[in-house]
C-alpha positions as CSV (number, residue, x, y, z in Angstrom):
1,V,78.6,20.9,-40.4
2,L,79.6,18.2,-37.7
3,G,81.4,15.3,-39.7
4,A,82.4,17.8,-42.5
5,S,86.2,18.0,-43.4
6,I,87.9,21.3,-43.7
7,P,87.8,21.4,-47.4
8,Q,84.1,20.8,-47.3
9,I,83.5,23.5,-44.7
10,L,85.5,25.9,-47.0
11,A,83.5,25.0,-50.0
12,I,80.3,25.6,-48.3
13,F,81.5,29.2,-47.1
14,Y,83.2,29.9,-50.7
15,R,79.8,29.2,-52.5
16,E,77.9,31.2,-50.2
17,F,80.4,34.2,-50.8
18,V,81.0,33.8,-54.5
19,V,77.2,34.3,-55.0
20,L,77.1,37.2,-52.8
21,I,80.3,38.8,-54.9
22,G,78.3,37.8,-58.1
23,A,75.2,39.7,-56.9
24,A,77.5,42.6,-55.8
25,L,78.8,42.8,-59.4
26,L,75.7,42.6,-61.3
27,I,74.2,45.5,-59.3
28,G,77.6,47.4,-59.1
29,L,79.2,47.3,-62.2
30,P,76.2,48.9,-64.3
31,V,76.0,51.6,-61.7
32,Y,79.8,52.3,-62.0
33,Y,79.7,52.2,-65.8
34,W,76.7,54.8,-65.7
35,G,78.3,56.8,-63.1
36,L,81.8,57.2,-64.7
37,S,80.6,57.6,-68.3
38,G,78.3,60.8,-67.0
39,W,81.1,61.9,-64.9
40,L,83.8,61.8,-67.9
41,Q,81.3,63.5,-70.4
42,N,81.6,66.8,-68.2
43,F,85.4,67.3,-69.0
44,N,86.6,69.5,-72.0
45,L,89.7,67.1,-72.7
46,R,88.5,63.4,-73.0
47,I,90.3,60.6,-71.9
48,D,90.2,57.0,-72.6
49,F,89.5,55.1,-69.5
50,P,91.2,51.9,-69.5
51,W,88.3,49.2,-69.1
52,Y,90.7,46.2,-68.3
53,L,91.3,48.0,-64.9
54,I,87.9,47.2,-63.9
55,G,88.7,43.5,-64.5
56,V,91.7,43.9,-62.3
57,A,89.7,45.3,-59.3
58,V,87.2,42.8,-59.7
59,V,89.8,40.0,-59.4
60,V,91.4,41.7,-56.7
61,V,88.6,42.2,-54.6
62,T,87.3,38.7,-55.0
63,L,90.9,37.2,-54.3
64,F,91.0,39.6,-51.0
65,V,87.7,38.4,-50.1
66,L,88.1,34.7,-50.6
67,L,91.6,34.9,-48.9
68,T,90.2,36.4,-45.8
69,V,86.9,34.2,-45.4
70,G,89.2,31.2,-46.3
71,I,91.7,32.0,-43.3
72,Q,88.8,32.9,-40.8
73,T,86.9,29.7,-41.6
74,Y,90.0,27.6,-41.7
75,R,90.9,28.9,-38.1
76,V,87.5,28.0,-36.9
77,A,87.3,24.5,-38.8
78,R,90.3,23.4,-37.1
79,Q,89.0,24.1,-33.5
80,K,86.9,21.4,-31.7
81,P,83.2,21.8,-32.2
82,A,82.7,22.1,-28.8
83,T,84.8,25.1,-28.5
84,T,83.1,26.8,-31.4
85,L,79.7,26.2,-30.1
86,R,80.2,27.4,-26.8
87,Y,80.7,30.9,-28.0
88,E,77.7,31.0,-30.6
């Protein structure tokens, strides 16, 4: 990472976390759908689940993760490399 600019460092971390978020969604969304569908079948009075809420939740969680990672990465990237490596 020595010699990289702050946007390049941010891009490296964002790329890694986007892959992790994508993998989590590929595993979590089918499990969520299966569990919620089975759970809702047990009720006498059926309700329609607003499926757009899943998309809203995915967007909110993704933005929260990227914002958190971005802030922490930016703080570390602004420091001198010797200071950062001293605590590694």
